[in-house]
C-alpha positions as CSV (number, residue, x, y, z in Angstrom):
1,M,0.0,0.0,0.0
2,C,1.7,3.2,-1.3
3,S,1.0,6.7,-2.5
4,F,2.2,8.2,-5.8
5,D,4.7,10.3,-3.8
6,E,6.1,7.2,-2.0
7,L,6.7,5.5,-5.4
8,A,8.2,8.7,-6.9
9,I,5.6,8.7,-9.6
10,E,4.7,12.0,-11.1
11,T,0.9,12.2,-11.7
12,D,-2.0,14.6,-12.3
13,N,-4.0,12.5,-9.8
14,K,-5.2,14.6,-6.9
15,C,-5.2,11.7,-4.5
16,D,-2.8,12.4,-1.6
17,G,-3.3,9.1,0.1
18,I,-2.9,5.5,-0.8
19,I,-3.4,4.6,-4.5
20,E,-6.7,3.0,-5.1
21,V,-7.0,0.3,-7.8
22,P,-10.3,-0.6,-9.6
23,E,-12.5,-3.0,-7.7
24,G,-12.0,-6.6,-8.9
25,T,-8.4,-6.1,-10.0
26,D,-6.4,-9.4,-10.0
27,L,-3.9,-8.9,-7.1
28,K,-1.2,-10.7,-9.2
29,T,-1.3,-7.9,-11.7
30,S,1.8,-5.6,-11.8
31,I,1.1,-2.1,-10.4
32,A,2.9,-0.7,-13.5
33,D,0.3,-2.4,-15.7
34,I,-2.5,-1.1,-13.6
35,L,-1.2,2.5,-13.6
36,G,-0.3,2.4,-17.4
37,L,3.4,2.7,-16.8
38,D,6.1,0.9,-18.8
39,G,8.0,-2.0,-17.2
40,G,11.4,-2.1,-15.6
41,I,14.5,-0.1,-16.5
42,L,17.6,-1.8,-18.0
43,D,20.8,-0.3,-16.6
44,V,23.5,-1.1,-19.1
45,S,27.2,-0.4,-18.7
46,I,28.7,0.3,-22.1
47,T,32.5,0.3,-22.8
48,P,33.8,3.4,-24.6
49,N,34.6,1.5,-27.8
50,R,31.0,0.6,-28.3
51,G,29.6,3.8,-29.8
52,D,27.1,1.7,-31.7
53,C,25.4,0.8,-28.4
54,F,24.8,4.3,-27.1
55,S,21.1,4.0,-28.1
56,V,18.1,1.7,-27.6
57,K,18.2,0.5,-31.2
58,G,22.0,-0.1,-31.0
59,I,21.6,-2.3,-27.9
60,A,18.7,-4.2,-29.5
61,R,20.7,-4.8,-32.6
62,D,23.6,-6.2,-30.6
63,L,21.3,-8.5,-28.6
64,A,19.7,-9.7,-31.8
65,A,23.1,-10.5,-33.3
66,A,23.8,-12.6,-30.2
67,G,20.6,-14.5,-30.7
68,V,18.5,-12.7,-28.0
69,G,15.3,-11.9,-29.8
70,K,14.8,-10.4,-33.2
71,F,15.7,-6.8,-34.2
72,I,12.8,-4.8,-35.5
73,N,14.0,-2.2,-37.9
74,D,11.0,0.0,-38.5
75,R,11.1,1.7,-41.9
76,V,11.2,5.5,-41.7
77,D,9.2,7.1,-44.4
78,Q,9.6,10.7,-45.6
79,C,7.5,13.4,-44.1
80,K,4.8,15.1,-46.1
81,I,6.6,18.1,-47.5
82,D,5.5,21.7,-48.0
83,S,7.6,22.9,-50.9
84,A,7.3,26.5,-49.9
85,I,9.4,25.9,-46.7
86,A,13.1,25.9,-47.3
87,A,16.3,25.6,-45.1
88,E,19.5,27.4,-46.2
89,V,22.7,27.1,-44.2
90,F,26.2,28.1,-45.4
91,Y,29.7,26.7,-44.9
92,E,32.8,28.8,-44.5
93,N,35.4,27.5,-47.0
94,R,38.2,26.6,-44.7
95,G,38.4,22.9,-44.1
96,V,35.0,22.6,-42.5
97,F,34.2,19.5,-44.5
98,N,37.0,17.7,-42.7
99,Y,35.3,18.4,-39.3
100,A,31.7,18.1,-40.5
101,P,31.5,16.0,-43.7
102,Q,27.7,15.8,-43.5
103,M,25.2,18.2,-42.0
104,S,21.5,17.7,-42.8
105,F,18.8,20.3,-41.9
106,R,15.0,20.6,-42.0
107,T,12.7,23.5,-41.3
108,I,9.4,23.0,-39.6
109,R,7.0,26.0,-39.3
110,G,3.7,26.7,-37.5
111,L,4.2,24.2,-34.7
112,K,3.0,24.6,-31.1
113,N,5.7,23.9,-28.5
114,G,4.0,23.1,-25.2
115,K,4.4,20.5,-22.5
116,S,5.2,17.0,-23.5
117,P,2.6,14.2,-23.2
118,K,2.9,12.1,-20.0
119,W,4.4,9.0,-21.8
120,L,7.2,11.1,-23.2
121,K,8.0,12.7,-19.8
122,N,8.1,9.2,-18.2
123,A,10.3,7.8,-21.0
124,L,12.9,10.7,-20.5
125,K,12.7,10.3,-16.7
126,N,13.5,6.6,-17.1
127,A,16.5,7.6,-19.2
128,G,17.7,10.1,-16.6
129,M,16.6,13.2,-18.4
130,N,14.4,16.1,-17.4
131,S,11.4,17.3,-19.4
132,I,12.0,20.8,-20.9
133,S,9.4,21.3,-23.7
134,A,7.8,19.1,-26.3
135,V,10.3,20.0,-29.1
136,V,13.4,19.5,-27.0
137,D,12.0,16.4,-25.3
138,I,11.3,14.8,-28.7
139,A,14.8,15.5,-29.9
140,N,16.3,13.9,-26.7
141,Y,13.9,10.9,-26.9
142,C,15.0,10.2,-30.5
143,M,18.6,10.6,-29.6
144,V,18.3,7.9,-26.9
145,D,16.3,5.8,-29.3
146,C,18.5,5.9,-32.4
147,G,21.8,7.3,-31.1
148,A,21.9,10.5,-33.3
149,P,22.1,13.8,-31.4
150,F,20.1,16.7,-32.8
151,Q,20.5,20.5,-32.6
152,V,17.2,22.4,-32.7
153,Y,17.3,26.1,-33.5
154,D,14.4,28.5,-32.8
155,L,14.4,30.1,-36.3
156,D,12.9,33.4,-35.1
157,K,15.9,33.9,-32.9
158,I,18.3,33.7,-35.8
159,N,19.2,37.1,-37.3
160,G,19.7,36.7,-41.0
161,N,21.7,33.7,-42.3
162,L,22.9,30.7,-40.4
163,N,26.6,30.1,-41.1
164,I,29.0,27.3,-40.1
165,R,32.6,28.4,-39.4
166,F,35.6,27.9,-37.2
167,A,35.8,30.0,-34.1
168,N,38.3,32.9,-33.7
169,R,41.0,32.4,-31.2
170,G,40.0,33.8,-27.9
171,E,36.3,34.1,-28.9
172,K,33.9,33.5,-26.1
173,F,30.7,31.4,-26.0
174,A,28.0,30.9,-23.3
175,D,26.1,27.6,-23.3
176,F,22.4,27.3,-22.6
177,K,23.1,27.1,-18.9
178,G,25.3,30.2,-18.9
179,E,28.6,28.5,-18.6
180,Q,31.4,30.4,-20.4
181,Y,34.0,28.9,-22.7
182,V,37.0,30.5,-24.4
183,L,37.4,29.0,-27.9
184,N,40.3,28.3,-30.3
185,S,40.5,28.3,-34.1
186,N,39.9,24.5,-34.4
187,I,36.4,24.6,-32.8
188,L,33.4,24.6,-35.2
189,V,30.5,26.9,-34.4
190,S,27.3,28.1,-36.0
191,E,26.6,31.8,-36.1
192,D,24.0,34.3,-37.5
193,D,24.6,37.7,-39.1
194,E,25.5,39.1,-35.7
195,H,28.7,37.0,-36.0
196,K,28.5,35.6,-32.5
197,P,28.6,31.8,-31.8
198,L,25.2,30.2,-31.4
199,C,26.3,26.6,-30.8
200,L,29.5,24.6,-30.3
201,L,28.6,22.1,-33.0
202,G,28.6,18.5,-31.8
203,I,29.2,19.6,-28.2
204,K,26.7,22.2,-26.8
205,S,23.9,24.6,-27.6
206,G,23.8,28.2,-26.8
207,S,21.0,30.0,-25.0
208,K,20.1,32.5,-27.7
209,I,18.5,29.9,-30.1
210,A,16.9,27.7,-27.4
211,C,13.3,26.7,-28.0
212,D,10.7,27.8,-25.4
213,E,6.9,28.0,-25.1
214,N,6.8,30.8,-27.7
215,T,8.7,28.8,-30.3
216,T,6.7,28.2,-33.5
217,N,9.4,27.8,-36.2
218,I,12.4,25.6,-35.9
219,L,15.5,24.4,-37.8
220,I,16.6,20.8,-37.0
221,E,20.2,19.7,-37.6
222,S,21.2,16.1,-37.9
223,A,24.9,15.8,-38.6
224,Y,28.0,13.6,-38.7
225,F,31.1,15.1,-37.1
226,D,34.6,13.7,-37.2
227,P,35.0,11.8,-33.9
228,D,38.6,12.8,-33.3
229,S,37.8,16.5,-33.8
230,I,34.9,16.3,-31.3
231,A,37.1,14.5,-28.8
232,R,39.8,17.2,-29.1
233,T,37.3,20.0,-28.7
234,G,35.6,18.3,-25.7
235,I,39.0,17.8,-23.9
236,Y,40.2,21.3,-24.7
237,L,37.0,22.9,-23.3
238,D,36.4,20.3,-20.6
239,A,32.9,20.2,-21.9
240,I,30.7,17.1,-21.3
241,S,27.4,16.5,-23.0
242,D,25.3,13.7,-24.4
243,S,26.1,14.9,-27.9
244,R,29.9,14.8,-27.3
245,T,29.6,11.3,-25.8
246,R,28.0,9.9,-29.0
247,F,29.8,11.9,-31.6
248,E,33.3,11.3,-30.3
249,R,32.6,7.5,-30.3
250,G,31.2,7.6,-33.8
251,I,27.6,7.6,-34.9
252,D,26.1,6.0,-38.0
253,R,26.6,8.5,-40.7
254,E,24.3,6.7,-43.0
255,G,21.5,7.1,-40.4
256,C,21.6,11.0,-40.4
257,I,18.7,11.4,-42.8
258,D,16.6,8.6,-41.3
259,S,17.1,10.1,-37.9
260,L,16.0,13.5,-39.1
261,E,12.9,11.9,-40.6
262,Q,12.1,10.2,-37.3
263,V,12.4,13.3,-35.2
264,S,10.5,15.4,-37.7
265,Q,7.6,13.0,-37.8
266,M,7.3,13.0,-34.0
267,I,7.4,16.7,-33.9
268,L,4.7,17.0,-36.5
269,K,2.5,14.4,-34.8
270,I,2.8,16.0,-31.3
271,C,3.4,19.7,-32.0
272,G,1.8,20.1,-35.5
273,G,3.2,22.3,-38.2
274,A,4.5,21.8,-41.7
275,A,7.9,20.5,-42.8
276,G,10.2,21.5,-45.6
277,E,12.6,19.4,-47.7
278,V,15.9,18.0,-46.1
279,F,18.8,20.3,-47.0
280,T,22.3,18.7,-46.8
281,L,25.7,20.3,-46.6
282,G,28.5,17.9,-47.5
283,E,27.7,14.5,-48.9
284,A,25.0,12.1,-47.7
285,V,26.7,8.7,-48.2
286,Q,25.4,5.2,-48.7
287,S,28.1,2.6,-47.9
288,T,29.0,0.0,-50.5
289,E,32.0,-1.3,-48.5
290,S,32.2,-5.0,-48.0
291,V,34.1,-6.8,-45.3
292,K,36.1,-9.9,-46.2
293,L,36.2,-12.5,-43.4
294,T,38.5,-15.6,-43.9
295,K,38.1,-18.9,-42.1
296,Q,41.6,-18.4,-40.6
297,K,40.8,-14.9,-39.2
298,L,37.5,-16.1,-37.7
299,K,39.3,-19.0,-36.0
300,S,42.0,-16.7,-34.6
301,V,39.4,-14.3,-33.1
302,S,36.8,-16.8,-31.9
303,G,39.1,-19.7,-30.9
304,C,36.7,-22.0,-32.6
305,D,37.2,-24.2,-35.7
306,I,34.1,-23.4,-37.6
307,E,33.2,-25.4,-40.8
308,W,31.5,-23.6,-43.6
309,N,30.8,-24.3,-47.3
310,R,32.2,-21.8,-49.7
């Protein structure tokens, strides 16, 4: 016999006392099922070399490869597009492609950014994250699900064009929590026509472009950054973030577009609005690389003499 408070369950229920269940409920039924909550939490310790497992889908794929269940890879279809909505972002021509070989963007206009639905708040809480607003929560949820970090800009807070460039030596940046950083010329940032850094790309977001309850138009970024460059920037600044953790270990570059479609569809479903075409800087690649595995190599790694028919 417990109350919502004793179970640390956030609820809109006005009951301050013991939780009452419907009359006739089978006492063998899980309280989570009765209250409409998801089941247990899996606490997984991931070694730093397993960047592919810093997501729910990554862990599920690995378990399926080991014969534990079947991996369900839901197909992500393209959003319904409003051709009148465009996204334009510009690179500086000074080796930016080496740091950010692919950056994909999409504009969504006319959305309503309010509070997240209860299921989304619960999912983030189980993942150790706080609920901020629907748009931000959806981006964080999709990051945990597919492993791709997103940067979401409030379009109406960008003055003029959005440009991608390297920082100037000694340039200063304040993140969304107000923490100050002094940059060097090897750190990639985004800026608008006021020429002040808006984000440390792949690391941290700035406060100026943060989404809030008044946000109606957004620009979503789904990118692939060079892992070594992200690691060097993070170490130099002593900046820790969920984005850095994933980018410096390497994300699936081929999944950038699919991840952008996934987060876009969730935003449209929960917040409404209309989406534009995907706009990509750099090259969106599809791998054609094959891996040759010899019988001798397999035996040396596994320690097993495995027979196969060529």
